[in-house]
N, C-alpha and C positions, 0 to 999 in steps of 0.2 A: 556193347553189341557188337557181335562177328556179324560182317557184310559178308553177304553171298557172292560171288564173282565168278564168271567165265571170260576167259580169251579166245579171240579169234582170228589167226594169224600162225604162222609160223618163221617172221623175218624175226631180228635183231630185236626192233621193237619190244614184238611182242616179249622175247624174251625178258626184259626189265620187267614187265609188267609182273610176270610169274616170277620170277626171282624175289621181289619188292612185298608181293604177297603173300609166298612164303616165309621172308623173315618177320611178319607180322602177324603169326596165327591169332592172336589177340582181338587183331580185328579184320583182318579179311579170311572164308574158305575160300580154296577154290574147287569149282563144283565142276569145271569142266575147260581142255581146252579145245579148241577145234582147228586141228591140222589135217587139210586135203591132200600136202605133200610132205616127204619124208623132214625131219628137223634131226642136224646134227645134234642138240641138247636134248637131255633128257631132263623131267621134271617127276615129282612121285605126284602128276596129275593125270587124271582119267582122260583117256581121248577118245575123241569124236571124230565123224567122216566130214563129217556137215552143221549146218548149225540146227535143221530141223533136228536130226538127230540127239543135240542137245538138249534141243526146245521138249523134245519127247519124255527125256527121262526128268529136267531139272526147268525150276525156274531160281534164276538167278537175281540179287537186288539189282545189279545191272552189269552190264556187257560192254567190255574192251575190245574194241574194232582196232586191230590192227594189222592190215590187210594194205593190199598198192589201192592206188590215184583212183585208180581205171575201180577196182573192185568195191572200194569204200560204198557208194550210193548203194550200191546193190543190197550191203550188208545194212549199214542204216535201215533201209528201209525196211527187210524184213524183220530186225530187231521192233523196232516201232509198231509196224504191225501184229506183233504181239505182244506190244503195250508195255515193254522190259525198257527202262533206261539206259541209255548207251553213254559212252566216252570213247570218241572216235580220236584215233591218229590224227594229226596235221597232215595236209587238208583234206579237208571232208570232199573232195572230191576236184579232178583233174583240170578244169576249164571254167569260164565265165557260164557258159550254156550248164554246163555240170554243174554249178553251185545253184542256179536259178532251178532248173529242172530237179535237183535235192531240195529247195525252200520249198516247190512248190508240193513234194511230196510228204515230206515231216516237218518242213518249219515250225508249225503251231502245234504241233503236237506235244512242247513241253516235257521233252524226253531225252535229244538231244544236245551233250555239251563235246568240246572238242579239248585233247589234252595239249594247250599251247601251254609248255613249262616253261620257256625261258622269263617271264615277268616273276617266277616263282624258282629262279637260282638265288641261291643267298644273296649276292653283293648287288642283285638287282633288285630284290627285295626288300635289301638297306637301300639303295639311293631312291626308291619307290616312297619308302618311308618320312625319308630326308626331305624329298618334293613335294610329298603330298603335307608334311606338317608347315607348309609356308618359309620352310628357311632361303632358299633363292628368290621369293617372290614367284608369281607368275610365271609358271614355264613355257617358250614360247619357242624352243625350237632344241631338238635333240640329232645330233651327228651318230649311226653306229656304224663299228667298222669291227663288225665281230662273227657273224651270225647272216643268213641269207632268206631273202624272198619274206614269205608271209613272218617269218619271227620276229627278223629284224623291222618290219613293220608293226607287229604287235608291240614291240617295244618302243617306238614313238607313239603309239596313241595309249598304250597305259600314261605314260608322263603326261604325254601335252590336254589328256580325256578328251581325246578327237571323238567328232559324233559318228554319222552313217552318211554326211553331207557329201559330194561329190570332192575331190582333188583334182590337182593338177602335177602331171608328173614328166619332168625334161631326165632323158639318162642317155647315158653313152658309153660304149666301152672300147675297152685300151687293153693293151696287149705288151708286156716287156717279157724278160727274162726272168725263171726264179725257178730256184732248186725247189724240189717238192718231196722233201728228207720224212715224212711220215705220212700217213694213211690211219684207218681205224684199224688194222689189222697188225699195223708196227713200221719199224723201219722199212722204204723202198729198198731195192738192192742198185736201182738207178740212180745218181746222187749229180745228174749233171744237168746243166741250165736246162728246165723247159720253156716255152713259150705258156705265161701264164696269163687270163683273161682278167681285167679288176672293170667292175661295173661303177661307176657314179652318179648319183642321180640325185635330187631336190624334187621333193616332193610339198606340195604348199597342198595346205590341208585348209584353208582360209581362215578369216579372225585371228590373220597375224601369227597362224604355228605352222613353223617350218621344221622340215624334216630331209638330214643328210644322208644317204645310202652310200656306205662303200663298202664294198666286198671283192675279193680276189678269190679264184681260182681254189677251192678245199682250204680258204682261212680258218676252218673249224679246227684242224686238225696241225696244219702248215705253222711252226712256231717261228719261223723266220719272220712271221706277220704276226703283231701288235696284235691282241683285240680291243678295242676303243669306245668308250661311251662317253660322251660329253652330254651333257641337260644345260641348259645355258634357260635359266629364268632369267626375270627384271629386279633384282637385288643380287645375284649372285648368279657360280654355274657350279657344277660340280666335273669333274674331270677325271676319271679312273677311280681313283680312291681319294681324291684331293675336291674338297670344297672351299672356294672362295667364295665373302658373301659380308654385306652391310649390314652392320648387326647398331643397336640404338649406344651412342655413346657425342658424336657417331663415330665407329673404327672400321676398316676394312680389315676382315680379321680370315685366317685361313685355318680349316680344320681337317683332320685324316680318317677315314674309316679304318677301322683297324678286326681283323676276326684274328679270336681269340680261339687258339688251335690246341685242342689237346695232343700228350704223345709225342711232345719237344721238348728236347732237354731231359730234364729229369722228373717231369711228368708222365706219372705213371699209370695216366688212366686210358689209355689205349688213344692209337689214332682217330681223331675226329675233330668237326667243324663243333663247337658248344656255342657261342654269337658272336655278331659284330657289330662294336660300338659307335659312337660318335660324340663326344664333344662331353664323354665321362658318361652318358646312357646308353644306355641296350638297343638297338630300333630292329635287330633280328637274330631271333632265337629258333634254334635247329630242334626242330619237334622230333627228332628220331635221335636225339645224342646214345649212344649205343650200339648203332645196327652198322658204324663205320661207314658210313656211303658218302659217294663224293657229292659233288653239288647237280649233277646231271641227276642221280638219282633221290637226290633230295625231293628237288623240285617237283617228279615224278610222282614222288609217292606221296609226297605235299598236294598234288593233283588227285590222286586216288581218293586220298584221305577225305578232302573237300567233296570230291560228288559222293563219297559214300555219307555224307551227313546231309548233303541235301537232298540227297535219295531219301532217307531217316528224316526227314522235315526238320530239321536243325541246323542249317545254315543257305543260305543263297547260291545262287547259280556256281560254279567253278570259274565256265568260259562257254557262256553260250555260242550256238550253229550261227547267230546273225554277227559275232562280232570276229568268229574266225574268218566265217564267209566275206565281211569287209575287208581285213587283213588281206586273203589272200588275190581278190578282187584290185586290191591297189599290189601286191606284187606282180599280178599279170600285166597291170599297167605298166607298169617298170619294163617286163622283158618285151613286150609292146614298140616303149619307147624306140628303146634298143636295135630292136630289130627295123624301124621304118624312122630313125632317126627323124623323130616331131615328140613335141610334146602330146601329150596324152592326158584327157579331161575325163573322169572317169563319169557315171550316171547314176541320177537317185534309182534304190536296188528293193524289192519289196521287202528284204529283210531289214532295212532302216524304219520300218513302222513300228 
């Protein structure tokens, strides 16, 4: 069954959704693109100047909102008022007051999901599968040094299966010289050492669950800094691609996550991720083999399909607004702790009921 979708927004994130939808014509039909400003990208999709213009002509099964933080609450409220499901780019509002106001407006509508893609990235999904299977026992600590703010918090909460209870954050910023060779647009012309900020934070989720946050400016693109993820459990830990754990015997064993990549050496099936295995069993399969997608695109496409299945009544919620609001609240607490140089304890919010 083809799902009718529309996209609101002109930025690079909106382009991801349009590109992926057009690559999957058997799954999606793009019935409109709301672009208030000019876009350098061109897609074979009908454009509309406003959301109201789109809704006067089309009734999508769901709408993707990929607009700025400040504009997001207005767009989400308008889509919900039209009684249409919406997938919102992260975060859904710019600050805690905005999150509270948005929840009051649309929180109980059961129409808003959030495009938190990081737990859907292939290797993260594989690690989550291992942890959920109990391979390292009860997960008690997650260390994330790869992405920023709410994305890092979402990863921590996914592995820890954290609730909506208050958390205590202690954060501090440090500076050090670092070359910044790459950005989203490619190589930088200036390859001299610059001052880069590094934020370190501990997050006490309660119930003996801890998160360690470590992010350096532009760490997404700066390949002079590794991306690291450590997941510690009561019977072992996952460190990037390696897993050490206690098994019956007793014995302490070491295992590796292995990505099976098509298109290398004499494999002529095209460059693509096929699956990720662990101890001889497949723990993740790429649902989009043949589309030649990078990991970020696989994760976003996964959310798009999960959203379509949820709207169609075939699956549960991809990532509810309540979860995303909790992620961003904790991210804001990290920023507040850096500013004030004091520990910050969050409060229980209405979305946690």
